C-alpha positions as CSV (number, residue, x, y, z in Angstrom):
1,M,-0.4,0.0,0.1
2,R,1.4,3.3,-0.6
3,N,1.0,6.3,1.5
4,D,-1.1,8.6,0.2
5,N,-1.6,10.6,3.7
6,H,1.8,13.1,3.0
7,S,-0.3,16.4,3.3
8,L,-1.7,14.8,6.7
9,Y,1.6,14.0,8.1
10,R,2.6,17.1,7.6
11,M,0.0,18.7,8.9
12,L,0.4,16.7,12.4
13,E,4.0,17.1,12.4
14,D,3.4,21.0,11.8
15,G,1.0,20.8,14.5
16,Y,2.9,19.1,17.2
17,F,6.2,21.4,16.7
18,G,4.1,24.3,16.1
19,I,5.6,25.3,12.6
20,G,5.2,25.3,8.9
21,G,1.3,26.6,8.1
22,F,1.1,27.4,11.7
23,I,4.0,29.7,12.0
24,D,3.5,31.6,8.2
25,G,-0.5,31.5,8.8
26,E,-0.9,28.9,5.9
27,Y,-3.8,27.0,8.2
28,L,-5.5,30.5,8.5
29,T,-8.9,30.2,6.5
30,K,-9.6,33.7,4.4
31,H,-12.7,35.3,4.7
32,P,-14.8,35.8,1.6
33,R,-14.9,40.0,2.5
34,E,-11.3,40.4,3.5
35,S,-9.0,42.1,1.3
36,D,-5.6,40.3,0.3
37,E,-4.0,43.4,2.1
38,K,-6.1,42.4,5.8
39,Y,-5.7,38.7,4.9
40,A,-1.7,39.2,4.7
41,M,-1.7,41.2,8.1
42,R,-3.8,38.6,10.0
43,R,-1.0,36.0,9.1
44,H,1.2,37.8,10.1
45,L,-0.1,39.3,13.2
46,S,-0.9,35.2,14.4
47,Y,0.0,32.9,17.0
48,Y,-0.8,29.4,17.7
49,L,-1.8,28.2,21.0
50,N,-0.6,24.5,20.8
51,Y,-2.7,21.9,22.7
52,L,-1.5,18.6,20.4
53,A,1.5,18.5,21.7
54,P,0.9,18.5,25.4
55,C,-2.1,15.9,24.9
56,V,0.5,13.7,22.7
57,N,3.1,14.0,25.2
58,A,0.4,13.1,28.3
59,H,0.0,9.7,26.7
60,V,3.8,9.3,26.0
61,S,5.9,10.9,28.8
62,P,4.4,9.0,32.0
63,I,5.4,5.6,30.3
64,F,9.3,6.8,30.0
65,K,9.4,8.5,33.5
66,T,11.5,6.0,35.2
67,L,13.7,3.3,33.5
68,A,11.8,0.3,32.0
69,Q,13.4,-2.8,33.6
70,R,15.4,-4.6,31.0
71,D,17.6,-7.7,31.4
72,W,19.9,-9.7,28.8
73,K,22.1,-12.7,29.3
74,G,23.5,-15.3,27.1
75,P,26.5,-15.2,24.4
76,G,25.0,-11.8,22.8
77,A,24.8,-10.2,26.3
78,S,27.6,-8.1,26.0
79,I,27.5,-6.7,22.4
80,W,23.6,-5.9,23.0
81,E,24.7,-3.7,25.9
82,A,27.0,-2.2,23.6
83,F,24.0,-1.5,21.1
84,S,21.9,-0.1,23.9
85,K,23.9,2.8,24.6
86,D,24.4,4.0,21.4
87,T,21.7,2.4,19.2
88,D,22.4,4.6,16.5
89,F,26.3,5.5,16.1
90,L,25.0,9.0,18.0
91,G,25.1,8.1,20.9
92,T,20.8,7.4,21.4
93,Q,20.4,4.8,23.9
94,I,17.6,2.3,23.8
95,Q,15.2,4.3,26.2
96,A,15.8,7.2,24.0
97,L,15.3,5.4,20.8
98,M,11.8,3.5,22.0
99,K,10.5,7.0,23.4
100,K,11.0,8.9,19.9
101,A,9.5,5.7,18.2
102,A,6.4,5.9,21.1
103,V,6.0,9.7,20.4
104,S,5.9,9.4,16.4
105,A,3.2,6.5,16.7
106,K,1.2,8.3,19.4
107,L,1.0,11.4,16.9
108,N,1.1,9.9,13.3
109,G,-1.0,6.3,14.5
110,I,2.1,4.3,13.5
111,S,5.9,4.3,13.6
112,Y,8.7,2.0,12.0
113,I,12.0,1.4,13.4
114,V,14.7,0.1,10.9
115,M,17.6,-1.9,12.1
116,D,20.0,-2.1,9.3
117,R,24.0,-3.1,9.5
118,A,26.8,-0.9,7.4
119,E,27.9,-2.5,3.9
120,G,30.6,-4.4,3.6
121,L,30.7,-6.3,6.8
122,D,30.6,-10.1,7.3
123,E,27.5,-12.1,8.4
124,D,29.3,-14.6,9.7
125,M,31.5,-12.5,12.4
126,R,32.8,-14.1,15.5
127,V,31.6,-12.9,18.5
128,S,34.9,-11.3,19.3
129,D,34.9,-9.4,16.5
130,L,31.5,-8.1,17.2
131,E,32.7,-7.0,20.5
132,E,35.9,-5.5,19.3
133,N,34.4,-2.6,17.5
134,R,31.0,-0.9,17.5
135,R,30.5,-0.3,13.9
136,N,30.6,-4.3,13.5
137,L,27.4,-3.8,15.2
138,P,23.5,-3.0,13.4
139,Y,22.3,0.0,14.3
140,A,18.5,1.5,14.5
141,Y,16.8,4.8,14.0
142,V,12.8,5.9,13.5
143,V,11.9,6.3,9.7
144,D,10.0,9.5,9.5
145,I,6.6,8.5,8.8
146,N,6.5,11.4,5.8
147,A,9.5,9.4,4.4
148,V,7.9,5.9,3.7
149,E,6.6,5.5,0.5
150,E,5.2,2.2,0.4
151,V,4.5,-0.7,2.7
152,T,3.8,-4.4,1.5
153,L,2.0,-6.7,3.8
154,D,1.6,-10.9,3.6
155,P,-1.9,-12.0,4.6
156,F,-1.2,-12.5,8.0
157,G,0.0,-8.4,8.2
158,R,3.7,-9.1,8.6
159,I,5.7,-6.7,5.9
160,L,7.2,-7.9,2.6
161,K,8.6,-4.7,1.6
162,F,9.4,-1.3,2.9
163,V,10.3,1.7,0.6
164,F,10.9,4.7,2.4
165,L,13.3,7.9,1.4
166,E,16.5,9.0,2.9
167,P,18.8,11.8,2.4
168,E,21.6,11.2,0.5
169,A,25.1,11.6,2.2
170,G,26.6,14.9,2.0
171,N,23.6,16.8,0.5
172,E,20.7,16.7,3.0
173,H,18.3,18.4,0.3
174,V,18.4,15.4,-2.1
175,F,16.5,12.4,-1.5
176,A,17.4,8.9,-2.1
177,K,15.0,6.0,-2.3
178,R,15.7,2.5,-0.3
179,T,13.5,-0.7,-0.8
180,M,13.9,-3.5,2.0
181,T,12.7,-6.9,1.4
182,A,13.3,-10.2,3.3
183,D,16.1,-11.2,0.8
184,G,18.0,-7.9,0.6
185,W,18.0,-4.2,0.2
186,E,18.2,-1.6,-2.9
187,Y,19.5,2.1,-2.9
188,I,18.7,4.3,-5.6
189,S,20.4,7.8,-5.5
190,S,21.0,10.4,-8.2
191,K,24.8,8.8,-8.0
192,G,23.4,5.6,-9.2
193,R,22.0,2.3,-8.0
194,K,23.1,-0.2,-5.4
195,S,21.7,-3.3,-3.8
196,G,22.6,-6.2,-1.6
197,T,21.4,-9.6,-0.1
198,W,20.8,-11.0,3.8
199,N,19.4,-14.0,5.4
200,L,18.0,-12.3,7.7
201,G,14.2,-14.2,6.7
202,C,12.4,-11.0,7.5
203,V,12.4,-7.3,6.5
204,P,14.4,-5.6,9.4
205,V,11.8,-3.0,10.3
206,I,9.6,-3.0,13.3
207,P,6.1,-1.7,13.4
208,L,5.3,0.3,16.3
209,A,1.2,1.2,16.4
210,A,-0.5,3.7,18.9
211,K,-3.0,1.0,19.7
212,A,-4.5,-1.9,18.0
213,H,-6.2,-1.7,14.4
214,K,-6.7,-3.4,11.1
215,T,-4.0,-5.6,10.6
216,H,-3.6,-5.0,6.6
217,N,-3.5,-1.4,7.3
218,P,0.2,-0.1,7.3
219,F,-1.3,3.5,7.8
220,P,-3.7,3.4,10.5
221,P,-5.6,6.7,11.2
222,S,-4.0,8.9,14.1
223,E,-6.0,9.3,17.3
224,F,-5.3,12.7,17.3
225,L,-6.8,14.1,14.0
226,S,-10.2,15.3,16.1
227,I,-7.8,17.2,18.0
228,L,-6.0,18.8,15.5
229,K,-8.6,20.0,13.3
230,T,-10.3,21.2,16.6
231,N,-6.9,23.1,17.1
232,V,-6.7,24.6,13.4
233,A,-10.5,25.5,14.5
234,I,-9.0,27.4,17.4
235,Y,-5.9,29.1,15.6
236,N,-8.5,30.5,13.4
237,M,-10.6,32.0,16.2
238,T,-7.7,33.5,17.9
239,S,-6.5,35.2,14.7
240,W,-10.0,36.6,14.3
241,L,-10.4,37.6,18.1
242,S,-6.7,39.1,17.5
243,D,-8.0,41.1,14.3
244,I,-10.9,42.6,16.6
245,L,-8.9,43.8,19.4
246,V,-6.4,45.6,16.9
247,N,-8.9,47.0,14.6
248,Q,-11.9,47.8,17.0
249,T,-10.6,48.1,20.7
250,F,-9.8,51.8,21.2
251,S,-12.4,54.1,21.1
252,I,-13.3,56.5,18.6
253,L,-13.9,60.4,19.3
254,T,-16.4,61.9,17.6
255,F,-17.0,65.7,17.1
256,P,-19.2,68.3,15.0
257,S,-16.7,69.6,12.1
258,A,-17.5,71.5,9.0
259,E,-15.0,69.2,6.8
260,P,-15.6,65.4,8.1
261,E,-14.7,64.3,4.6
262,N,-10.9,65.4,5.0
263,I,-10.4,63.3,8.4
264,D,-9.8,59.4,8.2
265,I,-11.7,57.1,10.6
266,G,-9.0,55.2,13.0
267,T,-8.7,54.0,16.5
268,D,-5.8,56.9,16.7
269,N,-8.0,60.0,15.4
270,A,-11.5,61.1,15.2
271,L,-15.0,60.9,13.5
272,A,-16.8,63.6,12.8
273,Y,-19.8,64.6,11.9
274,P,-22.0,68.0,10.5
275,P,-22.1,70.5,12.9
276,E,-25.9,71.0,12.7
277,S,-26.7,67.4,13.9
278,S,-26.8,69.0,17.1
279,H,-24.3,66.1,19.1
280,E,-22.2,67.0,21.7
281,P,-18.6,65.1,21.3
282,S,-18.4,62.0,22.9
283,L,-16.5,58.4,22.6
284,I,-17.7,55.6,20.8
285,A,-16.6,51.8,21.2
286,P,-17.9,48.5,18.9
287,P,-19.9,46.3,20.4
288,D,-18.1,43.3,22.6
289,G,-20.6,40.6,21.3
290,P,-18.3,39.3,18.8
291,A,-14.7,38.9,20.6
292,T,-17.1,37.7,23.8
293,I,-18.6,34.8,21.4
294,L,-15.0,33.9,20.1
295,A,-13.3,33.7,23.4
296,N,-15.8,31.7,25.0
297,Q,-15.7,29.2,21.9
298,V,-12.2,29.1,22.4
299,A,-12.7,28.1,26.5
300,L,-15.0,25.4,25.0
301,L,-13.1,23.9,22.3
302,Q,-9.8,23.9,24.7
303,Q,-12.0,21.6,27.1
304,E,-13.2,19.7,24.3
305,I,-9.6,18.6,23.4
306,Y,-8.7,17.5,26.9
307,R,-11.8,15.2,26.7
308,M,-11.3,13.7,23.4
309,A,-7.7,13.5,24.6
310,V,-8.7,11.5,28.1
311,V,-6.3,13.7,29.9
312,V,-6.3,14.8,33.3
313,N,-2.8,15.5,34.1
314,V,-2.4,18.7,31.5
315,T,-2.0,22.1,33.0
316,G,-5.7,23.9,32.4
317,S,-7.9,20.6,31.9
318,S,-9.0,20.4,35.8
319,K,-12.4,21.3,36.7
320,L,-14.5,20.9,39.5
321,Q,-15.3,17.1,39.7
322,S,-16.4,14.4,42.4
323,G,-14.4,12.2,43.9
324,M,-16.1,9.3,42.1
325,A,-15.7,10.8,38.2
326,K,-12.0,11.7,39.2
327,A,-11.2,8.3,39.8
328,W,-13.0,7.1,36.5
329,D,-10.9,10.0,35.0
330,Y,-7.8,8.5,36.0
331,E,-8.7,4.8,35.8
332,A,-9.5,5.8,31.8
333,T,-6.1,7.3,31.5
334,N,-4.3,4.9,33.4
335,Q,-5.8,1.9,31.0
336,I,-4.9,4.0,27.7
337,L,-1.2,4.1,29.3
338,S,-1.4,0.7,30.2
339,D,-2.1,-0.7,26.8
340,F,0.5,1.7,24.9
341,A,3.1,0.6,27.7
342,D,2.5,-2.9,26.2
343,Q,3.0,-1.9,22.5
344,V,6.2,0.1,23.2
345,E,7.4,-3.3,25.4
346,A,6.3,-5.7,22.4
347,A,8.2,-3.8,19.8
348,E,11.4,-3.2,22.0
349,M,11.4,-6.9,22.3
350,K,10.9,-7.7,18.7
351,L,14.1,-5.2,18.0
352,A,16.2,-7.5,20.4
353,K,15.2,-10.8,18.4
354,L,16.0,-8.9,15.1
355,F,19.2,-7.9,16.6
356,E,19.7,-11.6,17.2
357,R,19.0,-12.2,13.8
358,W,21.7,-9.8,12.3
359,T,24.5,-10.9,14.8
360,G,23.7,-14.5,14.9
361,V,24.3,-14.7,18.3
362,A,22.1,-16.1,20.8
363,L,20.3,-13.5,23.2
364,E,18.0,-14.2,26.1
365,Y,16.1,-10.7,26.5
366,T,13.4,-9.1,28.5
367,V,12.1,-5.8,29.3
368,N,9.0,-4.4,31.3
369,Y,7.6,-0.8,30.7
370,P,5.6,0.4,33.9
371,N,2.2,-0.5,33.6
372,D,0.4,1.3,36.2
373,F,0.4,5.3,36.2
374,K,-1.7,6.1,38.9
375,I,-0.2,8.6,41.1
376,S,1.1,7.2,44.4
377,E,3.4,8.2,47.3
378,V,7.3,6.8,47.4
379,E,6.5,6.3,51.1
380,Q,4.2,4.1,50.3
381,E,6.0,2.5,47.7
382,L,8.7,1.9,50.2
383,L,6.1,0.5,52.7
384,N,5.0,-2.3,49.8
385,A,8.4,-3.0,49.0
386,E,9.0,-3.6,52.6
387,T,5.9,-6.0,53.3
388,A,6.5,-8.1,50.0
389,K,10.4,-9.1,50.9
390,G,9.0,-9.7,54.5
391,L,7.3,-12.8,52.5
392,S,10.7,-15.0,51.8
393,F,9.9,-15.2,48.1
394,G,13.6,-15.7,47.6
395,D,16.4,-13.6,46.5
396,D,15.2,-13.5,42.9
397,F,11.9,-11.8,44.2
398,N,13.6,-9.6,46.1
399,V,15.6,-8.5,43.2
400,E,12.8,-7.2,41.2
401,V,11.3,-5.5,44.3
402,F,15.0,-3.4,44.8
403,K,14.0,-3.0,41.1
404,R,10.6,-1.5,41.6
405,V,12.0,0.6,44.7
406,L,14.9,2.0,42.7
407,T,12.3,3.3,39.8
408,A,9.9,4.7,42.3
409,Y,12.7,6.3,44.4
410,L,15.3,7.3,42.0
411,P,13.5,7.8,38.9
412,E,16.7,10.3,37.8
413,L,18.9,7.2,37.7
414,T,20.8,6.4,34.4
415,A,20.8,2.5,32.8
416,D,24.5,2.1,34.1
417,S,23.6,3.5,37.6
418,F,20.5,1.3,38.0
419,D,22.5,-1.9,36.9
420,K,25.1,-1.0,38.9
421,L,22.9,-0.9,42.1
422,V,21.3,-3.9,41.2
423,E,24.3,-5.4,41.1
424,S,25.6,-4.8,44.0
425,Y,22.6,-5.5,45.6
426,R,22.9,-9.1,44.2
427,Q,26.4,-9.2,45.6
428,Q,25.3,-8.1,49.7
429,Q,22.6,-11.0,49.2
430,A,25.6,-13.3,48.3
431,E,27.6,-11.6,51.3
432,E,24.6,-12.1,53.6
433,K,24.1,-15.9,53.2
434,L,28.0,-16.5,53.5
435,D,27.9,-14.3,56.7
436,I,24.9,-16.5,57.9
437,I,26.8,-20.1,57.2
438,H,29.9,-19.2,58.9
439,E,27.8,-17.7,61.7
440,G,26.5,-21.0,62.1
441,M,29.4,-23.0,61.7
442,N,31.0,-21.3,64.5
443,N,28.0,-21.5,66.8
444,G,28.3,-25.3,66.0
445,E,32.0,-25.3,67.4
446,E,31.0,-23.1,70.3
447,G,27.7,-25.3,71.4
448,S,29.8,-27.7,73.7
449,E,33.2,-28.7,74.1
450,G,34.5,-32.0,72.1
451,A,31.5,-31.5,70.0
452,A,31.8,-33.5,66.8
453,P,32.6,-31.5,63.3
454,Y,29.6,-30.1,61.4
455,N,29.9,-32.6,58.7
456,Q,29.9,-35.9,61.0
457,T,27.4,-37.5,62.9
458,P,28.1,-38.1,66.5
459,R,28.2,-41.8,67.8
460,E,25.6,-43.4,70.2
């Protein structure tokens, strides 16, 4: 299926970043009775109230507020660790890569993560060669959805062909076309055509959908389309409101004059009328009805945006509610975040499997993103952890409890610091076990004079 939504994706990107038509006024509608000069001035004075970005971020940021709990082992553990610290040769860690993909997916409906490898590398490299140089490993990046030209799916919804545009090396204004299939790749640029093959058995592209959708639609609609259109309406209304404020707000002085035709009407001068009309000088102002209607409509649409986004944690979205209503709002928001966290988690697991295919080295990988986003106090989390540890379910259980405490109490920890603290805790557990064994041995020797050694049974 070809991507026929380029203009729509561009508008979503413009709305999220506040660029493009929201900067130059392209998205402002010209009034039928508005002159070109007045329309140009209104575009120049326009400003954009961005409600789209906070709503999208409210669906993504809580998932990445704390580090996902990742664990990997097996022969490929060391090379995956190197990849996770630098996924794209630019220092982007795995957490940042997945967040970028998540924002793109929520905004556009879906995002695509491509994993590739430098040309000319032997596919059957030894682990020592892979460990020696990071450049020998695959790299991953998120493809701009507007750069995707075509996606072909099989009857099960798996990708058979993926075509996208990318800037040519040395000239970012010229784009080349790259095609990926299960058998290999093709690259067509202004300098010619190149191609290659691989033995992956699949197209090295991981889709991340914002929510469940039709399997055979590689370009599902964005759930924020209605919010985008509403934001465009607010953009136009605030422009009309500004036009009223600039041109009609200030009162105009009226006074009798024998030559009224020689005076221009404006906010910085006066309006004259014939002296025989017997009216005293006064100040007049246009009615405030249109401005009031526009202001009220903007406020109404703002609340509708927050309602459609199901967000209760964005500044400006709060309103008086009963305790039960607030509970339901938080429950709905929590479920949306939890469902999307599962989508991100599944995509990262697929990325690890694809890494295993690229390197040919076995990797046992697990990742767990937060799935409960209700507001909770750190003190309560610590109390829960203390209770859980007292259940004596074993060292592995206690390690998982310790990880939860770290994410709740120290959310700003980096991945390296997190891993070091977990390893330190494991060592502490091992040392405590040895201390208990040694203490038991010493108590056995001091229990009675002439006691039998601990590994012998005393005679009758």
